[in-house]
N, C-alpha and C positions, 0 to 999 in steps of 0.2 A: 421267499427268496425273490420272486418276481417283483413284488412290491418294493423291496429294498433296492433292486436294480433300477426300477423306474424312478424312485426318489433320487438315487444317485445321478441318473440321467438328467433329471430336472435341475439338480444342483450344478452339474456340468454345464447345462444350458445357461443357467444364471451366470456362472463364471464367464462364459464366452460372450454373454451380453455385456458384462462389465468390461471385458477386453475390447469389444467393439467400441464401447463408449470412450475408452482411453485412446484407442487408435484413430477412430474416425471423428470424434467430437472434440476431445480435449487434449489432442496430441501435443500442443504447444504449452500446456499447463504444467505446473510443477510436479503433480503426482505422476503423470504419464512420463515426463522427462526423467524423473527419478527411477520409476519402475523399469523403463526401457534403456536407461543409461545414456540418455541424450544430454550431451555436455553443454551445448550452447543453444541460444535462441536461433541462431543461424542454421545450425544442424537440424533443429526441429522444423524450421521453415522449409529447408531443402528436402527433407525426407517426408514431409507431410502428405504429398500425393500417394506415395507408396504405402504409408501407414493407413491412409483413408481407405484404399482398396483392400488391404489386408484385413482391416476391421470389418468390412462387409462380409468377407469370407467367414469370419468368426460368427457374425450375426446369423448368416444363413445356416451354418451348422447348428447353432443354438435353436433356431426356428424349426429345423428338421427334427431335432431330438424332442423339443417341447411339443411339437405337433404330434409326434408319435406317442408321447405319454398321454396326451389328451385323447387321441384316437383309441388307445387301449382302454382308458377309463370310460369311454363312450361305447365300448363293446366291439369295436373294430380291431380285434386282436391281431390278425395277420398284417394288416396295413400298419397298425401302430407299432408292432414289434419290428417290422421292416424299417420304418422311419427311425425309430429309436436306435437300432443297431447301426444303420447307415450313418446317422448323425454322430453318435458317440464313437463309433468305429473310425470315422474320418478325423474326429478330434484326437483320438489316440494315435492314429497314423501320423498326423501332423506333429504331435509331441515327440514321437519316435524320430521323425526326420530332424527335428530341432536337436534332440538329444545326441544323435549320431553325427550331426554336421557342425556343431558349435560347442566346443568345450566351455566357453565362457557363459553359455546359456543353459547349461545342464540343470541348474536349480530351477530355472523357469520352466524347462521342459517337464521336469518331475511334477511341479505344481500344476501345470497345464494338463498333464496326462494321467494323474492319479485317479481323479473322479471318473473320467471316461473308461479307464482300465477296469475299475471296480464295477462300473455300470455294465460294461460289456459282459464281464464274467457272470455277475449275478443275474442279469437279464437273460442271458443265454441258458444258464443253468435253471433258472426259474421257469422259463418257457419250455424247456425240455422235460421238466419234472411235473408240469401241470397239464 
């Protein structure tokens, strides 16, 4: 169960790296504009600084979770599990905020929060049982 939780944490980290890419690197491109519902080039230009900053939050959460997976694999179980649960727990909390605060973004919140939710549950259960 712990291994499954760590795999899901790594997948959640990969998803958040992709979100970072869209928000901080390719915000004005067609894929990011479509994904985030940015209607015009002007709207993308105006919101770019906010998206850039938000993208880095996603990157830092991804690095925390990925670093935790690596630490567990290297034998530093306590440090690794702490990093994994802090990283995916924060991803899950952010998805819950989005889910509860924006009806129009509920689908995105569910996509963003499913892997972290499963990672939290399986990692915590796996850690408790081993």
